[in-house]
VOPAGU-2260 file (C-alpha; in pm, 1 decimal, decimal comma):
REM VOPAGU-2260
SITE   aa  ch    i         X         Y         Z
SITE  MET   A    0   11215,6   13257,6   11625,7
SITE  ASN   A    1   11126,9   12941,2   11474,6
SITE  SER   A    2   11371,7   12807,1   11170,8
SITE  ILE   A    3   11156,0   12576,9   10929,4
SITE  TYR   A    4   11313,4   12456,3   10604,4
SITE  LEU   A    5   11089,4   12351,3   10302,0
SITE  ASP   A    6   11324,5   12395,8   10058,8
SITE  ASN   A    7   11486,6   12034,1   10044,8
SITE  ALA   A    8   11448,6   12007,2    9651,2
SITE  ALA   A    9   11729,1   12295,4    9660,2
SITE  THR   A   10   11957,0   12165,2    9901,8
SITE  THR   A   11   11943,1   11923,1   10195,1
SITE  LYS   A   12   12061,0   11903,5   10586,2
SITE  ILE   A   13   12402,1   11679,6   10580,4
SITE  ASP   A   14   12343,4   11396,3   10756,5
SITE  ASP   A   15   12533,2   11334,6   11102,2
SITE  THR   A   16   12662,3   11035,2   11009,4
SITE  VAL   A   17   12815,3   11226,0   10649,4
SITE  LEU   A   18   12976,4   11469,8   10857,4
SITE  GLU   A   19   13153,2   11211,6   11126,2
SITE  THR   A   20   13262,5   11020,3   10781,8
SITE  MET   A   21   13407,8   11288,5   10603,8
SITE  TYR   A   22   13538,6   11422,2   10918,1
SITE  LYS   A   23   13735,1   11114,9   10965,9
SITE  SER   A   24   13806,9   11061,6   10623,4
SITE  MET   A   25   14004,7   11448,8   10639,5
SITE  GLN   A   26   14198,8   11284,4   10936,0
SITE  GLU   A   27   14326,7   10976,2   10773,2
SITE  VAL   A   28   14340,1   11039,2   10397,9
SITE  SER   A   29   14540,8   11309,5   10324,7
SITE  GLY   A   30   14682,8   11185,6    9958,7
SITE  ASN   A   31   14640,4   11289,3    9595,7
SITE  PRO   A   32   14501,4   11009,8    9457,0
SITE  SER   A   33   14711,8   11057,1    9153,3
SITE  SER   A   34   15008,2   10994,1    9366,4
SITE  ILE   A   35   15190,1   10679,5    9370,9
SITE  HIS   A   36   15332,5   10716,8    9670,5
SITE  GLN   A   37   15137,4   10494,3    9989,0
SITE  GLN   A   38   14923,5   10798,4   10074,0
SITE  GLY   A   39   14829,7   10854,1    9736,7
SITE  ARG   A   40   14729,8   10475,2    9705,2
SITE  LYS   A   41   14525,9   10480,6    9958,5
SITE  ALA   A   42   14327,9   10789,8    9852,2
SITE  LYS   A   43   14274,9   10644,1    9554,2
SITE  SER   A   44   14180,1   10310,7    9730,6
SITE  VAL   A   45   13907,3   10453,6    9904,7
SITE  VAL   A   46   13769,5   10698,0    9583,6
SITE  GLU   A   47   13733,6   10334,6    9390,3
SITE  THR   A   48   13564,9   10182,2    9698,6
SITE  ALA   A   49   13308,9   10455,5    9670,4
SITE  ARG   A   50   13235,7   10435,6    9332,1
SITE  LYS   A   51   13173,8   10067,7    9319,3
SITE  ASN   A   52   12942,1   10111,7    9618,4
SITE  ILE   A   53   12762,0   10416,5    9405,4
SITE  ALA   A   54   12756,7   10194,7    9114,2
SITE  LYS   A   55   12568,6    9873,8    9307,8
SITE  HIS   A   56   12275,2   10131,3    9383,3
SITE  PHE   A   57   12211,2   10131,6    9012,7
SITE  ASN   A   58   12348,7    9763,8    8907,1
SITE  VAL   A   59   12592,6    9932,3    8669,4
SITE  THR   A   60   13014,4    9908,2    8646,6
SITE  ALA   A   61   13215,3   10120,8    8849,7
SITE  SER   A   62   13391,2   10218,4    8521,3
SITE  GLU   A   63   13041,0   10372,9    8429,7
SITE  ILE   A   64   13082,7   10609,1    8710,6
SITE  VAL   A   65   13185,5   10957,1    8651,3
SITE  PHE   A   66   13247,9   11221,6    8939,1
SITE  THR   A   67   13161,7   11601,9    8920,5
SITE  ALA   A   68   13130,3   11887,5    9114,8
SITE  GLY   A   69   12756,1   11795,6    9043,9
SITE  GLY   A   70   12426,6   11813,0    8885,5
SITE  THR   A   71   12493,4   12108,3    8635,9
SITE  GLU   A   72   12842,4   11999,3    8555,9
SITE  ALA   A   73   12765,8   11631,0    8529,4
SITE  ASP   A   74   12474,0   11739,2    8253,1
SITE  ASN   A   75   12681,6   11984,9    8064,0
SITE  LEU   A   76   12971,2   11672,9    8041,1
SITE  ILE   A   77   12667,0   11433,7    7896,7
SITE  LEU   A   78   12525,0   11671,9    7664,1
SITE  LYS   A   79   12864,6   11808,9    7507,7
SITE  ASN   A   80   12964,0   11461,1    7492,4
SITE  ALA   A   81   12671,2   11353,5    7306,2
SITE  VAL   A   82   12774,5   11634,2    7033,1
SITE  LEU   A   83   13127,2   11643,2    7036,7
SITE  ASN   A   84   13205,9   11294,5    7056,3
SITE  LEU   A   85   12944,7   11093,7    6975,2
SITE  GLY   A   86   12819,1   11293,7    6692,2
SITE  VAL   A   87   12472,2   11397,0    6800,0
SITE  GLN   A   88   12283,7   11615,1    6553,4
SITE  THR   A   89   11970,1   11674,6    6706,6
SITE  ILE   A   90   11910,0   11697,0    7073,9
SITE  ILE   A   91   11475,6   11680,4    7170,9
SITE  THR   A   92   11391,3   11791,8    7519,9
SITE  SER   A   93   11112,1   12019,0    7654,3
SITE  LYS   A   94   11047,5   12359,7    7768,2
SITE  ILE   A   95   11041,9   12277,0    8142,5
SITE  GLU   A   96   11368,7   12086,7    8204,1
SITE  HIS   A   97   11623,8   12225,9    8423,8
SITE  HIS   A   98   11825,9   12510,2    8305,0
SITE  ALA   A   99   12159,2   12306,1    8339,0
SITE  VAL   A  100   12019,8   12108,0    8025,2
SITE  LEU   A  101   11786,2   12389,2    7842,5
SITE  HIS   A  102   12067,3   12659,4    7860,6
SITE  THR   A  103   12372,7   12399,7    7736,1
SITE  CYS   A  104   12111,8   12285,9    7442,1
SITE  GLU   A  105   12068,8   12636,2    7340,4
SITE  TYR   A  106   12492,1   12651,7    7319,4
SITE  LEU   A  107   12495,2   12366,8    7167,3
SITE  LYS   A  108   12240,3   12494,0    6882,3
SITE  GLN   A  109   12416,6   12830,9    6856,8
SITE  SER   A  110   12766,7   12710,9    6868,0
SITE  LYS   A  111   12718,0   12386,7    6751,8
SITE  ASN   A  112   12457,0   12419,7    6487,3
SITE  ILE   A  113   12259,3   12118,1    6621,5
SITE  THR   A  114   11865,1   12096,3    6572,2
SITE  LEU   A  115   11688,0   12170,0    6887,5
SITE  ARG   A  116   11352,1   12022,9    6894,1
SITE  PHE   A  117   11082,4   12063,8    7181,3
SITE  VAL   A  118   10819,5   11778,7    7278,0
SITE  ASN   A  119   10466,6   11906,3    7370,2
SITE  VAL   A  120   10371,8   11882,9    7737,3
SITE  ASN   A  121   10038,5   11898,7    7910,9
SITE  GLU   A  122    9927,4   12145,4    8143,0
SITE  ASN   A  123   10063,1   11926,7    8460,4
SITE  GLY   A  124   10415,8   11889,0    8292,5
SITE  VAL   A  125   10373,7   11514,9    8144,3
SITE  ILE   A  126   10555,5   11427,3    7791,9
SITE  ASP   A  127   10318,5   11357,2    7521,4
SITE  LEU   A  128   10477,9   11065,6    7389,0
SITE  ASN   A  129   10333,6   11027,2    7090,5
SITE  HIS   A  130   10453,3   11366,9    6967,5
SITE  LEU   A  131   10820,0   11256,1    7122,9
SITE  GLU   A  132   10759,5   10947,3    6890,4
SITE  SER   A  133   10671,3   11143,5    6587,7
SITE  LEU   A  134   10959,3   11401,0    6666,1
SITE  LEU   A  135   11193,8   11060,4    6660,9
SITE  LEU   A  136   11031,0   10920,8    6364,8
SITE  GLU   A  137   11072,9   11227,0    6131,3
SITE  THR   A  138   11453,3   11310,1    6245,9
SITE  LYS   A  139   11748,3   11210,3    6043,5
SITE  GLY   A  140   12092,2   11151,9    6178,0
SITE  LYS   A  141   12193,8   11076,4    6546,5
SITE  VAL   A  142   11960,3   11195,5    6832,4
SITE  LEU   A  143   11986,3   11249,1    7157,8
SITE  VAL   A  144   11637,6   11241,6    7406,6
SITE  SER   A  145   11680,9   11430,9    7722,3
SITE  LEU   A  146   11420,6   11434,1    7964,1
SITE  MET   A  147   11427,9   11509,3    8328,9
SITE  HIS   A  148   11315,6   11191,4    8537,9
SITE  ILE   A  149   11129,5   11397,3    8818,1
SITE  ASN   A  150   11074,4   11785,8    8751,4
SITE  ASN   A  151   11210,5   11973,6    9009,3
SITE  GLU   A  152   10982,9   12246,1    9020,0
SITE  ILE   A  153   10630,0   12077,9    9025,0
SITE  GLY   A  154   10781,7   11701,4    9076,0
SITE  THR   A  155   10598,6   11530,4    8773,6
SITE  ILE   A  156   10772,5   11184,5    8717,5
SITE  LEU   A  157   10853,5   11090,9    8359,8
SITE  PRO   A  158   10782,4   10709,2    8250,9
SITE  LEU   A  159   11136,0   10640,7    8226,1
SITE  LYS   A  160   11076,0   10270,3    8065,1
SITE  LYS   A  161   10828,3   10402,8    7793,6
SITE  VAL   A  162   11029,5   10698,4    7701,7
SITE  SER   A  163   11369,7   10421,2    7694,4
SITE  ALA   A  164   11157,7   10173,9    7488,8
SITE  LEU   A  165   11073,6   10489,2    7242,9
SITE  CYS   A  166   11459,8   10567,2    7224,9
SITE  THR   A  167   11545,1   10221,2    7162,3
SITE  SER   A  168   11307,4   10142,9    6893,7
SITE  TYR   A  169   11413,8   10451,5    6719,3
SITE  ASN   A  170   11850,7   10407,8    6792,1
SITE  ALA   A  171   11835,2   10754,5    7002,8
SITE  TYR   A  172   12019,4   10821,3    7269,6
SITE  PHE   A  173   11874,6   10871,3    7601,3
SITE  HIS   A  174   11984,1   11133,0    7880,4
SITE  SER   A  175   11787,0   11185,4    8169,3
SITE  ASP   A  176   11840,9   11464,0    8425,7
SITE  THR   A  177   11758,5   11222,1    8751,8
SITE  VAL   A  178   11892,9   11486,2    9033,8
SITE  GLN   A  179   11579,0   11498,6    9213,2
SITE  THR   A  180   11559,0   11093,8    9161,7
SITE  ILE   A  181   11836,6   10951,4    9310,0
SITE  GLY   A  182   11828,5   10877,9    9673,5
SITE  HIS   A  183   11445,2   10945,4    9665,9
SITE  TYR   A  184   11375,7   10598,7    9418,9
SITE  ASN   A  185   11530,9   10313,8    9319,7
SITE  LEU   A  186   11679,0   10314,0    8977,2
SITE  ASP   A  187   11782,6    9965,5    8835,6
SITE  LEU   A  188   11975,7   10051,5    8480,4
SITE  LEU   A  189   11964,8    9676,4    8406,6
SITE  LYS   A  190   11575,7    9734,3    8399,7
SITE  VAL   A  191   11565,8   10061,2    8238,9
SITE  GLU   A  192   11789,7   10149,8    7956,6
SITE  VAL   A  193   11913,6   10445,9    7977,8
SITE  ASP   A  194   12245,4   10595,1    7855,3
SITE  PHE   A  195   12335,1   10861,4    8090,6
SITE  ILE   A  196   12203,9   10990,3    8411,0
SITE  VAL   A  197   12373,0   11271,1    8676,3
SITE  ALA   A  198   12332,1   11283,7    9044,6
SITE  SER   A  199   12422,0   11580,1    9280,0
SITE  ALA   A  200   12497,4   11463,5    9651,1
SITE  HIS   A  201   12343,1   11741,3    9849,1
SITE  LYS   A  202   11987,6   11637,3    9704,4
SITE  PHE   A  203   12038,7   11377,8    9958,1
SITE  HIS   A  204   12147,5   11480,6   10257,8
SITE  GLY   A  205   12507,7   11448,7   10119,5
SITE  PRO   A  206   12773,9   11750,8   10070,3
SITE  LYS   A  207   12739,9   12045,4    9829,4
SITE  GLY   A  208   12979,5   12064,1    9511,3
SITE  VAL   A  209   12991,6   11649,7    9450,1
SITE  GLY   A  210   12811,8   11438,0    9227,6
SITE  PHE   A  211   12796,9   11208,6    8959,2
SITE  ALA   A  212   12755,2   11119,6    8565,6
SITE  TYR   A  213   12658,0   10758,4    8478,8
SITE  PHE   A  214   12774,3   10665,4    8086,4
SITE  LYS   A  215   12664,0   10363,5    7958,2
SITE  LYS   A  216   12963,2   10135,1    7878,3
SITE  GLY   A  217   13037,7   10150,6    7508,9
SITE  THR   A  218   12915,0   10569,6    7458,3
SITE  GLY   A  219   13277,4   10706,4    7537,7
SITE  ILE   A  220   13369,4   11068,9    7730,4
SITE  LEU   A  221   13525,0   11320,6    7542,8
SITE  PRO   A  222   13636,6   11555,0    7838,0
SITE  MET   A  223   13555,7   11917,7    7921,5
SITE  PHE   A  224   13805,8   11987,4    8116,3
SITE  HIS   A  225   14181,2   11885,1    7994,3
SITE  GLY   A  226   14516,8   11866,5    8251,3
SITE  GLY   A  227   14555,2   11598,3    8467,9
SITE  ASP   A  228   14317,5   11306,2    8290,1
SITE  GLN   A  229   14223,3   11202,4    8624,6
SITE  GLU   A  230   13888,2   10999,3    8610,4
SITE  ARG   A  231   14003,5   10764,7    8348,0
SITE  GLY   A  232   14026,7   11044,7    8115,5
SITE  ALA   A  233   13698,0   11161,6    8149,7
SITE  ARG   A  234   13771,8   11481,4    8387,9
SITE  SER   A  235   14030,1   11636,3    8461,0
SITE  SER   A  236   14121,7   11776,7    8832,8
SITE  THR   A  237   14203,5   11627,7    9144,2
SITE  GLU   A  238   13921,7   11405,0    9301,8
SITE  ASN   A  239   13737,6   11589,0    9577,1
SITE  VAL   A  240   13820,3   11296,8    9797,6
SITE  HIS   A  241   13627,9   11362,2   10108,2
SITE  ALA   A  242   13316,3   11512,9    9911,8
SITE  ILE   A  243   13335,7   11142,6    9732,4
SITE  ILE   A  244   13352,1   10964,3   10068,5
SITE  GLY   A  245   13054,8   11130,1   10202,6
SITE  MET   A  246   12834,1   11143,9    9881,0
SITE  ASP   A  247   12857,8   10739,0    9924,3
SITE  LYS   A  248   12796,5   10732,2   10301,3
SITE  ALA   A  249   12483,4   10953,0   10218,0
SITE  LEU   A  250   12356,0   10754,6    9938,2
SITE  GLU   A  251   12401,7   10446,1   10151,4
SITE  ASN   A  252   12184,0   10606,3   10436,3
SITE  ALA   A  253   11939,6   10752,3   10152,7
SITE  TYR   A  254   11890,5   10340,0    9985,6
SITE  THR   A  255   11929,1   10175,5   10375,5
SITE  ASN   A  256   11630,7   10390,1   10499,0
SITE  LEU   A  257   11451,8   10452,5   10196,9
SITE  ARG   A  258   11114,3   10300,1   10280,5
SITE  LEU   A  259   11064,3   10429,7   10622,3
SITE  ASP   A  260   11170,3   10774,8   10506,5
SITE  ARG   A  261   10938,7   10761,5   10228,5
SITE  ILE   A  262   10679,7   10668,8   10418,8
SITE  HIS   A  263   10735,8   10943,4   10681,2
SITE  ILE   A  264   10755,7   11204,1   10378,2
SITE  GLU   A  265   10411,0   11100,9   10229,7
SITE  ASN   A  266   10242,7   11138,0   10560,0
SITE  VAL   A  267   10381,0   11460,9   10627,9
SITE  LYS   A  268   10298,9   11582,4   10265,9
SITE  GLU   A  269    9948,2   11434,2   10307,9
SITE  TYR   A  270    9889,1   11614,6   10612,8
SITE  PHE   A  271   10044,2   11920,6   10422,9
SITE  ILE   A  272    9779,3   11894,3   10149,8
SITE  ARG   A  273    9473,1   11885,3   10414,1
SITE  GLY   A  274    9546,2   12172,4   10595,4
SITE  LEU   A  275    9630,3   12390,1   10278,5
SITE  LEU   A  276    9261,8   12305,0   10152,2
SITE  GLU   A  277    9099,3   12368,7   10505,1
SITE  ILE   A  278    9287,3   12718,0   10483,3
SITE  ASN   A  279    9123,5   12771,4   10136,2
SITE  SER   A  280    8937,2   12554,5    9931,1
SITE  SER   A  281    8999,2   12740,5    9620,4
SITE  ILE   A  282    9424,0   12654,4    9706,6
SITE  ALA   A  283    9538,5   12458,7    9361,2
SITE  PHE   A  284    9837,2   12245,5    9291,1
SITE  ASN   A  285   10091,7   12294,9    8987,7
SITE  GLY   A  286   10126,9   11995,2    8792,0
SITE  ASP   A  287   10036,4   11657,5    8952,5
SITE  SER   A  288   10223,5   11730,3    9260,2
SITE  ASP   A  289    9951,5   11649,3    9488,5
SITE  ILE   A  290    9896,1   11351,1    9307,3
SITE  PHE   A  291   10139,9   11106,3    9460,2
SITE  GLU   A  292   10123,2   10814,3    9192,7
SITE  ASN   A  293   10227,2   11065,2    8962,5
SITE  SER   A  294   10461,4   11281,4    9121,4
SITE  SER   A  295   10777,2   11294,0    9393,1
SITE  TYR   A  296   10657,1   11251,9    9728,4
SITE  THR   A  297   10885,3   11549,0    9838,2
SITE  ILE   A  298   10759,1   11838,1    9605,9
SITE  LEU   A  299   10411,5   12021,0    9653,6
SITE  ASN   A  300   10406,3   12325,4    9435,1
SITE  VAL   A  301   10084,3   12520,5    9552,1
SITE  ARG   A  302    9927,7   12807,5    9395,8
SITE  PHE   A  303    9742,2   13014,3    9582,0
SITE  PRO   A  304    9426,3   13217,2    9515,2
SITE  VAL   A  305    9567,2   13560,2    9523,4
SITE  GLN   A  306    9875,5   13746,5    9429,4
SITE  ASN   A  307   10097,6   13795,6    9714,0
SITE  ASP   A  308   10427,7   13903,0    9543,6
SITE  MET   A  309   10584,0   13944,9    9890,7
SITE  LEU   A  310   10474,4   13598,6   10023,9
SITE  LEU   A  311   10837,9   13461,8    9999,4
SITE  PHE   A  312   10982,2   13738,3   10164,7
SITE  THR   A  313   10699,6   13728,3   10475,4
SITE  LEU   A  314   10754,7   13362,4   10510,7
SITE  ASP   A  315   11133,7   13414,9   10537,2
SITE  MET   A  316   11049,6   13656,7   10797,3
SITE  ALA   A  317   10876,9   13408,7   10988,2
SITE  GLY   A  318   11169,0   13153,2   10954,2
SITE  ILE   A  319   11013,5   12954,4   10713,1
SITE  ALA   A  320   11226,5   12905,6   10399,6
SITE  VAL   A  321   11088,9   12804,3   10061,9
SITE  SER   A  322   11136,7   12852,1    9699,9
SITE  GLY   A  323   10935,7   13077,2    9456,3
SITE  GLY   A  324   10704,7   12904,3    9191,0
SITE  SER   A  325   10504,5   13209,9    9035,8
SITE  ALA   A  326   10676,5   13396,2    8722,8
SITE  CYS   A  327   10594,6   13681,9    8853,6
SITE  GLN   A  328   10706,1   13604,3    9241,6
SITE  SER   A  329   10917,5   13863,6    9424,2
SITE  GLY   A  330   11297,6   13773,2    9457,7
SITE  SER   A  331   11318,2   13645,6    9146,3
SITE  SER   A  332   11342,8   13881,9    8802,2
SITE  VAL   A  333   11268,7   13598,1    8547,8
SITE  GLY   A  334   11032,4   13360,6    8760,9
SITE  SER   A  335   10955,8   13020,4    8684,3
SITE  HIS   A  336   11001,0   12910,8    8327,6
SITE  VAL   A  337   10836,1   12599,4    8389,1
SITE  LEU   A  338   10498,0   12754,7    8516,1
SITE  THR   A  339   10532,1   12987,2    8253,6
SITE  ALA   A  340   10510,9   12720,4    8010,7
SITE  LEU   A  341   10225,7   12526,6    8153,7
SITE  LEU   A  342   10001,4   12757,6    8340,2
SITE  LEU   A  343    9709,0   13003,6    8201,1
SITE  GLU   A  344    9813,7   13379,8    8183,2
SITE  GLU   A  345    9563,7   13458,7    8457,0
SITE  GLN   A  346    9679,5   13141,9    8686,0
SITE  ILE   A  347   10067,3   13276,3    8609,6
SITE  LYS   A  348    9938,3   13629,1    8819,0
SITE  THR   A  349    9853,4   13457,4    9146,6
SITE  THR   A  350   10118,9   13352,9    9382,0
SITE  SER   A  351   10270,1   12991,3    9359,1
SITE  VAL   A  352   10517,4   12842,3    9603,1
SITE  ARG   A  353   10719,2   12509,2    9594,8
SITE  PHE   A  354   10761,4   12369,9    9932,3
SITE  SER   A  355   10988,8   12066,1    9938,5
SITE  LEU   A  356   10993,4   11824,6   10221,5
SITE  SER   A  357   11232,4   11566,3   10384,1
SITE  LYS   A  358   11296,9   11301,8   10601,6
SITE  TYR   A  359   11348,9   11569,8   10860,6
SITE  THR   A  360   11012,1   11729,3   10861,5
SITE  THR   A  361   10788,4   11741,4   11079,4
SITE  THR   A  362   10371,8   11770,2   11105,8
SITE  LYS   A  363   10437,3   12037,0   11399,1
SITE  GLU   A  364   10648,6   12254,4   11155,2
SITE  ILE   A  365   10390,0   12219,2   10883,7
SITE  ASP   A  366   10129,9   12349,8   11184,3
SITE  TYR   A  367   10328,9   12632,6   11224,0
SITE  THR   A  368   10356,8   12648,3   10849,3
SITE  LEU   A  369    9966,0   12650,0   10804,8
SITE  GLU   A  370    9941,1   12911,0   11052,3
SITE  LYS   A  371   10154,3   13160,3   10905,9
SITE  LEU   A  372    9985,7   13088,6   10560,4
SITE  LYS   A  373    9615,0   13163,9   10742,2
SITE  GLU   A  374    9765,7   13498,8   10859,7
SITE  LEU   A  375    9899,1   13566,8   10538,4
SITE  LEU   A  376    9628,4   13470,1   10307,1
């Protein structure tokens, strides 16, 4: 049976060079980075080298990078730190953020009595900048704006520079969930003033269970975990040395090959869009996921003109791995909060699927997927 993976926004295949690098580190680096003996110092050295390497990709200092277990922990660390340490009283976000942000904001509202405001978005998931400015204008006290750079379901890209400029004008902190950005887009934090970003290695062909948070110098960090004071006191817990080394290698691969990988993926995505419309011209694309300048080149969220609650299951049985994107999609008890917020009721009733591509996706795999979709639809 074919095995075709089109769910790369969920996770990606680990690069062979990353596996080799991690395996070598497991053989050669056995110490605890907090130990003062030679083996411990060696482990500490490779962790700090990885931190410096990662920081260079974003034009920041190594001291501004905090290693975490992934994007969700990094979002939690930043949002909770903003309220408990920086004195933020109001968080402005949107209803189409990742649950790592939305659920944390709701927790902070209930437990710390912060004010939670939602900025308007249009039917394509584009932030209303005028509404954002009006919210900033009327909000008193310390404010944090938390808006993801690339939406993980529909791929819509936030205009980071414009949001950053607004936050700077109104003296607000700015946090952006950049999990779908890192490794796929260049991000120079000397040119874009963002106070906090996050990354997860398994989104760019690195290992699962490791990521990082960027804290702009001067923001300060109050840890969520207490115990060993690792990560300069920002996160207690012995560093995941081999995963950190793997993340460093994966990020190096991603940015070294970014231009060619992007061209390949864009070509595959364009080929896929043409093929879908040949099957049925009534097929639509949620958000602006079919418009390259407005959306991530890795994500295509497709709305089919039928209701087929078993589509995900049937594709899986055919060896095609994808994610659901419908509020009434088989395999999901709650559906997509993103599509629920954006689509009309009759659109929600039809079936949507998120296809997400990688450098390993081929047009041959797309041909097979199109063949199966044609049969099913």
